[in-house]
N, C-alpha and C positions, 0 to 999 in steps of 0.2 A: 578746269581749275589749273591743270598742269601748264596749259598754254599761257594763262595769266601770270603764273609764277615765273615762267620763262621770260615773259615780256618785262616783268619787273627786274629780274636779275640782269637782263640785257641792258636795260635802261641805267641801272646802277653802275654796271661795268663801264658803259660808255661815258658816263659822267666822271667816274674815277679816272678813266684814261685821259680825258681832257684835263682834269685837275693835275695829273702827273706831268703831262707835257707842258702845261701852263706854268707850273711852279719851276720846272727845269729851265724854261725859257727866261723866266723872271730872274733866276739866279745867274744864268749865262750872260744876259744883257747887263746886269748890275756889275758883274765882274769885269766886263769889257769897259764899263764906265769908270770903275775904280782904278783899273790899270792905266787908263788914259790920264786921269786926274793926278795919280801918283807920278807919272812921267813928267807932267807939267810942273809938279811940285819940285821934283829933283832938278829939273832944268833951271828953275828959279832960284833954288838954294844949292849953291855949289858945294856945300859941306855934306851933302847927302849922297850916298851910293845906294842903288836900288837893284834888286833882282827878284824875279818871280820864278817859283818852282811849282810845277803842276803835278799833283799826284794822280788825279782822275778828273772826270767831268764833274763829279760831286764834291771834290775837295781840292782846294788850291792853297798856296802859301805865298804871301807877299812879304818881303823883308826890306826894311829901310835901315841903312846903317849910317851912323854919324861918322864922317870922315876924320873928325878931330880926336874923339875919344873911343872910337870903335864900338860904341854902344848901339843897340838896335831896337827897332820896333818890329815885332813879328806878328803878322796878321794871318791867321789860318781861317779860311772860309769853308763852311760846309753847307750842303743843300739837303733840305727835307721838304716833305709836303707842307707841314706847318710847324714852325714858321719856315718860309721858303729860303731865308738867308740867315745864317748864323755866323757871327764873327767871334773867334777866340783870339784876343789880343794880349800880347805880353810886352809891356813897355819897360825896356831896360835903360832908357835914357834918363837924364838927370831930372827931368820935370815933365810937365804936361806937353802932349804932342797934338797938333792940330790935324785931325783926320777927316777927309771929305767922304761922307757916306751918302750916296744918292743925292738928295736935295739939301742935305744938312752938313754943317761943320760940327764935329764933336771933339771936345778936348778930352783926350785920353790921359788919365793920370798914371803915375808910375805904379807898376805892379800888373796884376792880371785883371782883365775885364772881358765880360761876355756881352755881346750885343745881338739881340734877336730882332729881325725886321719882318713885320707882318704886312700883308697887302691891305689891311684895313687902315693903314696910315699910322700905325704905332711902331715906335722903336723902343724896345725894352733894353735897359742897360743894367747889368748885374756886376757889381764890383767884387773884388776878392774878399772883402770883409762881409759880404752877404747882403749889402744894401741894394735895393732895386729902385730904378727910376723909369718913368715912362715919359717920352717926349713925342710930340705929334709931328709926323712927316707930311709933306704936301704930295708925296707920290701916291697916285691913284686915290686921292682924298675924296671924301664925300663932298658933293656940291651943295648939299642942304645943311646949312648951319644949325637948323633946329635939331637935326639928327645928331650932329656933333655934340650938342649940349648934353645929350644923354650919356656921352662918354667923358664928360668933363672931369669926373672923379679920377679918370685914368691919366689925365694929362698933367700930372704933377711933375714938373722938371726941376724942383728945388734941389740944389746941390750939384746939378749937371749944367755945364756951360755948353750951349749949342745955339747956332743961329742958321738962318737960311742962306744957302749958297748964292741965291740970286741977289740977296742984299749984300753979300760979301764981295761979289764981283771978281774974286781972284780967278775963278775958273769959268766965268761967264755962263753961257747956256750949254756947256758941254754935255750936260745931262740929257738934253733932248735927243741927241744923235742916236743914242742906243735905247733909251727907255720910252721913246715915242713908238717903237715898233709894236709893242703889245696892243696899243690902242688900234692900230691898223688891223691887227689880227682879230681883235674883238668886234670890229665893225664890218669889214669886207668879207671875211671868210664865212661868218654866219649868214650874211645877206645872200651871197652867191649859192650857199648850200640850200637855203630855203627856196631860192629861185629855181634851182635845178631840180630839187625834189618835187616842187609844184608842177614843173614841166613834165617830169617823168610819170608821176602818179596821178596828177590832175585831181587831187582830193581837196575838198573845201576845208577839211580839218587841218591840212598842212598850211593853208593860208593864214589860219589863226596863229601860227607860230611867229608871225611878225610882232606879236606882243613883246618879244625879246627886245625890240628897239624902243619900247616905251618903259621897260624896267631898267635897262642899262644906264640911260642918262641920269636916272634918279639916284642910283646907288654908286655910280662912278662920278667922275668930274664932268659936269654938264658941258662946259666950254671945250675941254679937251676932246671929249668923245664926239661931239656933234659938229664942231666948227674947225678947230685947229688941225684935227686929224687929217682932214681932206687936203688941207694946204700942204702939210708935211708930205703926204703921199705924192702929190703933184710935183713938189720940189725934188723928191727922190727920183721920179720918173723923167722929169724934164730938165732938172738942174737949173731951173729959172727961179727968179724971185717972184713967187706967187702971192698976191695980196689976199688978205683975210676975206675980202668980199666974195672971192671965188669959192671959198669954203662954205660961206653962208648960202650962196646960190645952189651949190650941190646939195646942201642940207634941205633947202626948200623943195628942190626937184625930187629928192629921195623920199621925203615924207609925203609929198603929193602922190607919188607912186604907191606908197604903202596905204594911204587912205583910200585910194582908188581900189586896191585889192580888197580891203576890208568892206568897202561899199558893195563890191561884187559878192562878197561872202554873205552879207546881210540880205541882198536881193534874192540869192539862191535859197536862203533859209538854212540855218544850221542848228543841229541838235546839240545842246551843251554836253549831253552824255556821250555823244559820238566824239566830240572834241576831247573830252577828258579821257577817253579810252584810246586816243591816238598816242602812240609811243613817241612819235616825232614831235608832236605838240608839247608833251610833258618834258621831253629833252630840252627844248628851247625855253620852256617855262622855268626850269630849274637851273639852266646853264648860267645866267647872270650871277646867281648866288654862289655857284661853284667857282666861277672866275673871281668873284669879289672876296670871298672868305676862305 
């Protein structure tokens, strides 16, 4: 009994440790992305002065100052487990200010505004008057539109002006450079971890952990996770313009390998109870939900 409780505690601790690191990385990459976009904005608008002050890894401060009337937009960003990104914005300028957040432009009105960004694809905006709005982000969005409909009641953006950065075109695809990295972590690190663990322990229960790669494409963005991710990785490694067909080829080879491993598992025969008692299998079974939510 003690051994079973210890295994459960170890499993929960491992999942929480992954959640901690994942949320911290999500915050870090988003700040890099915001910093780059603000620098582009300052370069395009000569009336703006910009400086960034860093308090700690968990808290940063971005300040945009209008050169003409010396009024500022102060953006304080904080990191938590959930939501992983919190923006506390104080707009001291004369009117609305266009702010690029991840894959969205958001018009921030005069006064104080709090913005919470969740990995489920929701951006919650709370105004100083207490009004709350929810807008839907494309970052790490669900690929299944049927699932999105379940959350349609949350996607009420009346009273908030926002639009997609990709349709705005002012910043192009600058978002991809930083926020593409998490998908690479989600795909390749688990794959090599399962591969190494299978090689070390040679247990059929560990082979069942490949179920991770059937859950992830469903709850994350299917196209990004399975195709584009590989192309981005190859571009980073080779600095060449890799066509999407290469990503599709890698996807086919990868899933052919997984199906072969699962066929081996079936031929050897596997007891469901043994699989469910495997801490490694349970870790990879719950990992997609920890990363997603």
